N, C-alpha and C positions, 0 to 999 in steps of 0.2 A: 736328742738324740731318744727315740725313744727304745727302750731297753729293761725287757722283762726280768726280774732277779728275782729267781724262783728259792734260791738260795744264799743268802748272804753269808759266809762264815767269816767275816771282819768287817769293820766299820773302822775306819782310821780318822782322826780328826786333828790328826797331827798335820803340817806342812812344812815341806821342805822348797830347797835352792834347787831349780835347776842348772846346777854348776855338773856338767855334761863331761870333765874330764875325768872322773874319778874311777880309780881303778875298781870293779866287783870283787869281794868276795867268796870263794864258794858258800852256798847257792850260790846262782846270779839271782840278787834278790829284786822284786816288784817295783822297790825303789828306782836300783839300776837300770830295769826296764826302761821305765818311765822317762828317767833322764839321760836315755840315750836316744828313745824315740823323738822329747822334745828338742832335743840339740839338731836332730837330723833337721824336723819339720821348719827351727830356727834358721839353720843352715843353707838348706834350698829355698826358703821364702826370701836371704840375701842373696841368693843368686839370679831368682827370680825381678827382683827389684833393682839389682843393678843392671840386667839384660833390658828391663824394660826401660831404665832412664836411657840406656845406650840409644835405643832405638828413638827414643821422646828427642836427645839432644839432636844426632845426626838428621832425623825430621827439621828440625828449627836452622838446618843450617844448610837447607835444600839437597840431601846426600854429598857434599862437596868434597874430593878426596881432599886430602890432609892431614896433618897432626894437630892435635887440640890438647892442649894441657889443662884441670883445673887452676883455674886462678889459688887456690887453696895449699897447690904445691911447696913444699919443703925441699931443702936438701936431704935431708932423712925420711922423707914420705912424699910420694906423689901417686898420682892418676893420669894416666895419658893414655890418649884415644888417638888410633890409627886408620884412617878410614881410605878404602881402596875400593876402586867398581872390576870387577871381574864380569865379563861376557864369557857367555856360551852360545849354543845355535839355536837356544831356547827362550832366554832369556834374560838379562845384565841384573847381576845381583851387585850388593855392597855389601863387605866384610870390614867388619872393624873390630878391631884389637885391642884391648885394654891392656896397657902393663900396670900392676901394681907392688907399690911397695909401702908397707907396714901403714897402708891406706887404712884409717878410720871410719868408720859409717855404723854410728849410734857407739854401740859398747863392742863391734868387732871389728878385728884387725884383716884386712888383704893384702894377699901377697901372692902372685903368679900373675897368668895372663887367661884370659876369660876371651871365646873370639865368639861373633855375633853376627850371624849371616840374615840379611832379608834381601827381598829383590828393592829398587831405587826406584818404584811408582809411587812414590810419596804414600808408602805404603802402613805407614804408622797411623792405626785408629782407621782402617779401612775392616769391613767385617770380612773374616775369611785370611786377612794375611797372616803370615807366619815369619816368626824368628827363630831361627836355629841356634843353641848354645853350646859353645865346646869349653871344656877346662883344658887347659894345658900347664902341666908345672904349681896346683892353686892351690891354696890352703887359707885357711878360717883361724884366725887365733892359735896359729902354729900348727894345727892338723891338716894334712892333706887329705884334699876333697878333690874326687874325680866323678867323670859322667856328661853327659849330653841328655840336653833336655830340646822341649819348644815351646815356645808360647803363642797362643794363636789368640790374636783377636775374635770375639763376639758380641760387641757392645753395638751400641749405637753412638750417635753425634752429641746423646744426654748424656749415657750411662757408660762406664768404663768395666766392660767384662770380660776376661780373660779365660782360656781352659793352660795351665798348664803340666806340659805331660814330662816324665822325666823317667827316661829308656835306661834298661838293663844295663846294668855294669857301671851304674852308679854309687856310690860307696864314700864312705868317713872314715878314716882310718886311725890310729892311736896317736896322741900325741907324741911330738918328732917324728923324724924318717922313718916309717912302720911298713912292712909289706901286709902287716894287720889291720884288715877290715872289724871297726867297731861295728859298724853297721853298714848293711848293704839298702838299696833303696830303689824303687822301681814306683811310678805312678801312671798304671799302663793306661787305665779312664780319666786321666785327666783331672786335676783340682779345677774346680770351679772360683776362679777370684775376682772378685769388683772392688773396684776403690770407692770407699764408702764416705773417705772427705778428701780433699787436695786438692781434686781436679782441676782445678781453675788456676794453679799455680806450677811453674815447670820445677819448683824445687821439689826433693822427694820429704824434705824434712816434716811436711805437715800430711803424707801420705796417712791414710788410715786404711788398711786392707782386708777383708776379711774373705776367708775360703773355707769351702767345704768338698769333699773325698777321700778318696783310700790311698794309704800309702803298705806298700808290702818289700817286704825282702825278708833277710836273716841277718841273725844277731852274732857278732863273736867269731863270725865262719863256722857256725854251729847249725847241720842241718836238722835238728830237734828243736831249734830253735827260729824257725820261721815264723812271720807274725804278718798282722792284717793290721793296722792303726785306721781306724776311720773315724773321723767326724765328721758326723750328720749337718744338715743345713737346720734343722729343726728337732727340738726334742718335746716330751710332754714331762707337767710337774703339775704335780694337783690340781690334774684335769685341764691346765691350760698349759698352749704351744709359745714354747719360747726360741728364740733364735739361738741354734748352738753352734754356729759358723766359729772358726780359731781368728780372733783379730788381732792383726798388726801394726805399730807403730815406733818411730822411730826412738819413743825415750823408754820401752820396756826389753828388762834383758831375757825375759823370753817370749811373751804375748799378751794382749793386754785382757783377753778374755776370750773363751771359746769350752769347749768338753769334747774327749776323744776317749775311744774307746780301742782298746789293746789286745789281742788276740792270738794265744797260740796253743797249738794244737797240745792237750795233755798237759797244759796249766791253766788256770786261774785266771778268767778274764779280771782286767784293769780298768775301770774307768779315772779318770782323772779328770781336771779342769784349772786353765792357767787364771792367774792372778794378777799381771803385768812381770813382777819379780818371783814368784813362785810358782811352784803348783801344787794342787791344793787336789791330797790322793783322797779320793772318795770312798770305792769298794771294791774289795775282790769279791768274785762272784766264783762258786766250786764250776767246774767245767764236768758235766755226766754222760 
């Protein structure tokens, strides 16, 4: 991420955890802005991974209709997939409804329903094919998450590349059943995703994903807090170009690495970096 910093008014060497359910006190601190944005990135990344894995699983089952239960199901925690075929005048699509109850993926707990719709012509990993993702009464770690998104495969037989688009209306709500959005999110031009590791196995446990792109939205229902959170593919440091993409794996509570820049009109820009279980607060630059 190449950033021209003209006026550095603060350099913070402290590290703080991205535990994102904290309610901020007035004024809305930069640390809380980072936490909320980091949480949104993590939650919607988890949704991307779940939907992509559903697509892969049904492909491995030859798109057969039926009910599939995860072998790790228990009486108190389960994941169940129901695949149906829907025919229209122009196409035949598969709809997979995923039911979650206290389902653990990495350190996140999923509940509710996710619906994934795609064509059943062996569409998985076919260039240009799209899966549409819908959430219904869905939550992560007890926080309601709403939204619709699309996943488009743009790679090759050797490389997993996707464009992940998050539509307007996507939001994460305050902890518990609340009608107040903590953060609304949209990814208009799509995040550019690459599976850097783990392509050879079906399990998502060894996947390492990297992405760059921009997310926009509004914080805490405040029109004055419209933000843009940008992750650039590269940035320059000491004259050298470095990979700036955010990298997610299953073992990190935030992300393994990467840099992000948050811009809010009338406030200082915020540059921060991920470090697996923490966010490193790099700089705040004055906006003129």
